[in-house]
Backbone as JSON Lines, residues from 0, in Angstrom:
{"i":0,"aa":"X","n":[0.95,-1.28,0.14],"ca":[0.01,-0.04,0.12],"c":[0.94,1.26,-0.06]}
{"i":1,"aa":"X","n":[0.46,2.27,-0.66],"ca":[1.29,3.34,-0.85],"c":[0.49,4.65,-0.16]}
{"i":2,"aa":"X","n":[1.22,5.52,0.53],"ca":[0.63,6.52,1.26],"c":[0.86,7.91,0.47]}
{"i":3,"aa":"X","n":[0.29,8.92,0.68],"ca":[0.59,10.11,0.18],"c":[0.4,11.29,0.94]}
{"i":4,"aa":"X","n":[1.43,12.1,1.19],"ca":[1.23,13.08,2.12],"c":[1.45,14.36,1.42]}
{"i":5,"aa":"X","n":[0.53,15.31,1.83],"ca":[0.36,16.71,0.96],"c":[0.52,17.85,2.04]}
{"i":6,"aa":"X","n":[1.35,18.77,1.52],"ca":[1.49,20.1,2.34],"c":[1.16,21.13,1.46]}
{"i":7,"aa":"X","n":[0.33,21.99,2.02],"ca":[-0.06,23.2,1.12],"c":[1.0,24.32,1.04]}
{"i":8,"aa":"X","n":[1.34,24.75,-0.11],"ca":[2.32,26.07,-0.25],"c":[1.61,26.81,-1.47]}
{"i":9,"aa":"X","n":[0.89,27.78,-0.9],"ca":[-0.02,28.65,-1.79],"c":[-0.78,27.82,-2.66]}
{"i":10,"aa":"X","n":[-0.72,27.87,-4.03],"ca":[-1.51,27.06,-5.08],"c":[-0.74,25.88,-5.18]}
{"i":11,"aa":"X","n":[0.33,25.83,-5.16],"ca":[1.19,24.51,-5.33],"c":[0.84,23.4,-4.19]}
{"i":12,"aa":"X","n":[1.19,22.29,-4.71],"ca":[1.16,21.27,-3.65],"c":[2.51,20.55,-3.62]}
{"i":13,"aa":"X","n":[2.75,20.0,-2.47],"ca":[3.96,19.22,-2.31],"c":[3.7,18.02,-1.5]}
{"i":14,"aa":"X","n":[4.31,16.94,-1.78],"ca":[4.09,15.78,-1.16],"c":[5.09,14.7,-1.33]}
{"i":15,"aa":"X","n":[4.97,13.56,-0.76],"ca":[5.89,12.56,-1.01],"c":[5.1,11.02,-0.92]}
{"i":16,"aa":"X","n":[5.65,10.18,-1.76],"ca":[5.1,8.98,-1.94],"c":[5.84,7.93,-0.9]}
{"i":17,"aa":"X","n":[5.1,7.31,0.11],"ca":[5.86,6.51,1.07],"c":[5.01,5.24,0.93]}
{"i":18,"aa":"X","n":[5.52,4.3,1.6],"ca":[4.83,3.05,1.87],"c":[3.98,3.2,3.44]}
{"i":19,"aa":"X","n":[2.74,2.69,3.34],"ca":[2.04,2.98,4.56],"c":[2.57,2.43,5.74]}
{"i":20,"aa":"X","n":[3.29,1.33,5.68],"ca":[3.85,0.52,6.88],"c":[5.24,1.12,7.13]}
{"i":21,"aa":"X","n":[5.71,2.02,6.19],"ca":[7.22,2.58,6.47],"c":[7.21,4.0,6.03]}
{"i":22,"aa":"X","n":[6.7,4.93,6.82],"ca":[6.51,6.45,6.37],"c":[7.72,7.04,6.55]}
{"i":23,"aa":"X","n":[8.93,6.63,7.01],"ca":[10.27,7.03,7.07],"c":[10.88,6.95,5.82]}
{"i":24,"aa":"X","n":[10.4,6.16,4.83],"ca":[11.01,6.03,3.57],"c":[10.41,6.66,2.56]}
{"i":25,"aa":"X","n":[10.95,7.48,1.62],"ca":[10.25,8.35,0.71],"c":[10.63,7.77,-0.53]}
{"i":26,"aa":"X","n":[9.62,7.45,-1.39],"ca":[10.04,6.79,-2.7],"c":[9.99,7.9,-3.76]}
{"i":27,"aa":"X","n":[9.34,9.0,-3.59],"ca":[9.51,10.21,-4.62],"c":[8.8,11.18,-4.01]}
{"i":28,"aa":"X","n":[9.53,12.3,-4.26],"ca":[8.87,13.71,-3.72],"c":[8.24,14.35,-4.85]}
{"i":29,"aa":"X","n":[7.03,14.92,-4.66],"ca":[6.07,15.33,-5.78],"c":[5.71,16.86,-5.37]}
{"i":30,"aa":"X","n":[5.9,17.64,-6.46],"ca":[5.51,19.2,-6.36],"c":[4.81,19.69,-7.61]}
{"i":31,"aa":"X","n":[3.87,20.61,-7.37],"ca":[3.26,20.98,-8.7],"c":[1.86,21.59,-8.5]}
{"i":32,"aa":"X","n":[0.99,21.96,-9.4],"ca":[-0.19,22.21,-9.4],"c":[-0.86,21.95,-10.69]}
{"i":33,"aa":"X","n":[-2.1,21.79,-10.93],"ca":[-2.77,21.6,-12.02],"c":[-2.99,22.71,-13.09]}
{"i":34,"aa":"X","n":[-2.54,23.81,-12.39],"ca":[-2.58,25.03,-13.2],"c":[-1.19,25.55,-13.87]}
{"i":35,"aa":"X","n":[-0.24,24.7,-13.3],"ca":[1.23,25.08,-13.7],"c":[2.08,23.86,-14.25]}
{"i":36,"aa":"X","n":[2.54,22.97,-13.29],"ca":[3.36,21.9,-13.72],"c":[3.26,20.86,-12.61]}
{"i":37,"aa":"X","n":[4.03,19.61,-13.06],"ca":[4.0,18.54,-12.28],"c":[5.28,17.95,-12.19]}
{"i":38,"aa":"X","n":[6.12,17.71,-10.95],"ca":[7.58,17.5,-10.81],"c":[7.45,16.19,-9.83]}
{"i":39,"aa":"X","n":[8.33,15.25,-10.34],"ca":[8.67,14.16,-9.23],"c":[10.32,14.22,-9.15]}
{"i":40,"aa":"X","n":[10.53,14.29,-7.91],"ca":[11.9,14.38,-7.55],"c":[12.69,15.41,-8.26]}
{"i":41,"aa":"X","n":[12.05,16.49,-8.4],"ca":[12.54,17.78,-8.9],"c":[12.78,17.7,-10.48]}
{"i":42,"aa":"X","n":[12.3,16.7,-11.19],"ca":[12.2,16.6,-12.55],"c":[10.95,16.94,-13.07]}
{"i":43,"aa":"X","n":[10.67,17.87,-14.22],"ca":[9.42,18.31,-14.54],"c":[9.03,17.28,-15.65]}
{"i":44,"aa":"X","n":[7.81,16.8,-15.37],"ca":[7.44,15.89,-16.41],"c":[6.12,16.53,-17.11]}
{"i":45,"aa":"X","n":[5.49,17.63,-16.63],"ca":[4.42,18.01,-17.18],"c":[4.44,19.6,-17.13]}
{"i":46,"aa":"X","n":[4.4,20.22,-18.05],"ca":[4.38,21.89,-17.96],"c":[3.15,22.58,-18.79]}
{"i":47,"aa":"X","n":[2.2,23.31,-18.21],"ca":[1.18,23.86,-18.84],"c":[1.65,24.59,-20.06]}
{"i":48,"aa":"X","n":[2.8,25.44,-19.97],"ca":[3.21,26.19,-20.86],"c":[3.93,25.36,-22.12]}
{"i":49,"aa":"X","n":[4.03,24.23,-21.97],"ca":[4.79,23.49,-23.0],"c":[4.08,22.48,-23.87]}
{"i":50,"aa":"X","n":[2.89,22.09,-23.23],"ca":[2.03,21.22,-23.89],"c":[1.05,21.65,-25.14]}
{"i":51,"aa":"X","n":[0.92,20.61,-26.2],"ca":[0.14,20.89,-27.22],"c":[-1.36,20.59,-26.78]}
{"i":52,"aa":"X","n":[-2.33,21.43,-26.97],"ca":[-3.75,20.98,-26.66],"c":[-4.11,19.72,-27.44]}
{"i":53,"aa":"X","n":[-5.07,19.12,-26.87],"ca":[-5.55,17.87,-27.63],"c":[-6.94,18.31,-28.55]}
{"i":54,"aa":"X","n":[-6.95,17.92,-29.88],"ca":[-7.75,18.37,-30.79],"c":[-8.66,17.19,-31.03]}
{"i":55,"aa":"X","n":[-9.93,17.48,-31.06],"ca":[-10.96,16.53,-31.19],"c":[-10.75,15.97,-32.73]}
{"i":56,"aa":"X","n":[-10.87,14.58,-33.03],"ca":[-10.89,14.0,-34.46],"c":[-12.17,13.28,-34.55]}
{"i":57,"aa":"X","n":[-12.96,13.91,-35.55],"ca":[-14.3,13.21,-35.64],"c":[-14.19,12.16,-36.74]}
{"i":58,"aa":"X","n":[-15.02,11.01,-36.54],"ca":[-14.79,10.06,-37.53],"c":[-15.97,10.33,-38.73]}
{"i":59,"aa":"X","n":[-15.74,9.85,-39.84],"ca":[-16.5,10.13,-40.86],"c":[-17.88,9.44,-40.97]}
{"i":60,"aa":"X","n":[-17.8,8.18,-40.34],"ca":[-19.06,7.61,-40.13],"c":[-19.41,6.99,-38.8]}
{"i":61,"aa":"X","n":[-19.78,8.3,-37.96],"ca":[-20.26,7.96,-36.5],"c":[-21.37,6.99,-36.37]}
{"i":62,"aa":"X","n":[-21.4,6.38,-35.21],"ca":[-22.53,5.63,-34.64],"c":[-23.74,6.46,-34.33]}
{"i":63,"aa":"X","n":[-24.9,5.84,-34.28],"ca":[-26.24,6.56,-34.1],"c":[-26.08,7.3,-32.59]}
{"i":64,"aa":"X","n":[-25.37,6.57,-31.73],"ca":[-25.27,7.2,-30.27],"c":[-24.07,8.4,-30.23]}
{"i":65,"aa":"X","n":[-23.55,8.59,-31.32],"ca":[-22.42,9.92,-31.09],"c":[-23.25,11.01,-30.67]}
{"i":66,"aa":"X","n":[-22.45,11.76,-29.71],"ca":[-23.03,13.0,-29.26],"c":[-23.36,14.1,-30.21]}
{"i":67,"aa":"X","n":[-22.88,13.97,-31.34],"ca":[-23.31,14.91,-32.25],"c":[-24.72,15.0,-32.8]}
{"i":68,"aa":"X","n":[-25.53,13.68,-32.54],"ca":[-26.77,13.42,-32.71],"c":[-27.67,13.72,-31.53]}
{"i":69,"aa":"X","n":[-27.2,14.3,-30.48],"ca":[-28.15,14.78,-29.09],"c":[-28.97,15.6,-29.64]}
{"i":70,"aa":"X","n":[-30.39,15.29,-29.22],"ca":[-31.61,16.14,-29.74],"c":[-31.42,17.51,-29.01]}
{"i":71,"aa":"X","n":[-30.85,17.62,-27.76],"ca":[-30.93,18.92,-27.24],"c":[-29.9,19.95,-28.1]}
{"i":72,"aa":"X","n":[-28.98,19.44,-28.72],"ca":[-27.91,20.1,-29.7],"c":[-28.86,20.59,-30.81]}
{"i":73,"aa":"X","n":[-29.78,19.51,-31.37],"ca":[-30.37,19.89,-32.61],"c":[-31.19,20.95,-32.36]}
{"i":74,"aa":"X","n":[-32.09,20.9,-31.06],"ca":[-32.93,22.01,-30.71],"c":[-32.33,23.35,-30.56]}
{"i":75,"aa":"X","n":[-30.98,23.44,-29.94],"ca":[-30.31,24.54,-29.84],"c":[-29.83,25.23,-31.13]}
{"i":76,"aa":"X","n":[-29.51,24.47,-32.06],"ca":[-29.24,24.85,-33.29],"c":[-30.34,25.63,-34.09]}
{"i":77,"aa":"X","n":[-31.55,24.95,-33.7],"ca":[-32.98,25.52,-34.22],"c":[-33.42,26.77,-33.32]}
{"i":78,"aa":"X","n":[-32.77,27.22,-32.37],"ca":[-32.87,28.18,-31.44],"c":[-34.41,28.02,-30.7]}
{"i":79,"aa":"X","n":[-34.64,26.58,-30.43],"ca":[-35.75,26.19,-29.77],"c":[-35.15,25.75,-28.2]}
{"i":80,"aa":"X","n":[-35.01,26.7,-27.39],"ca":[-34.5,26.53,-26.1],"c":[-35.46,25.71,-25.08]}
{"i":81,"aa":"X","n":[-36.76,25.95,-25.32],"ca":[-37.66,25.32,-24.29],"c":[-37.5,23.79,-24.64]}
{"i":82,"aa":"X","n":[-37.45,23.38,-25.89],"ca":[-37.43,22.04,-26.31],"c":[-35.95,21.4,-25.74]}
{"i":83,"aa":"X","n":[-34.89,22.33,-25.98],"ca":[-33.51,21.78,-25.69],"c":[-33.29,21.45,-24.2]}
{"i":84,"aa":"X","n":[-34.12,22.2,-23.34],"ca":[-34.08,22.01,-22.01],"c":[-34.96,20.9,-21.35]}
{"i":85,"aa":"X","n":[-35.62,20.26,-22.03],"ca":[-36.54,19.32,-21.8],"c":[-35.72,17.91,-21.38]}
């Protein structure tokens, strides 16, 4: 079992991964924030300033349950707000 200890530092979080039975031994130190970066043992693995956003790729032949066929979206496009909210 792995434990995780967190200390607040403004918006950033700091913590360490330990074994629950041996809290004295640290496997990894963690720091970061979902708004900025994620570091393990002072090595930055993710940085919001350096990532490429994920782009949606639509298939050419979607199945009938595809979200593009939602009735509420159809009614919103038709500017029928009452039907869209049902």
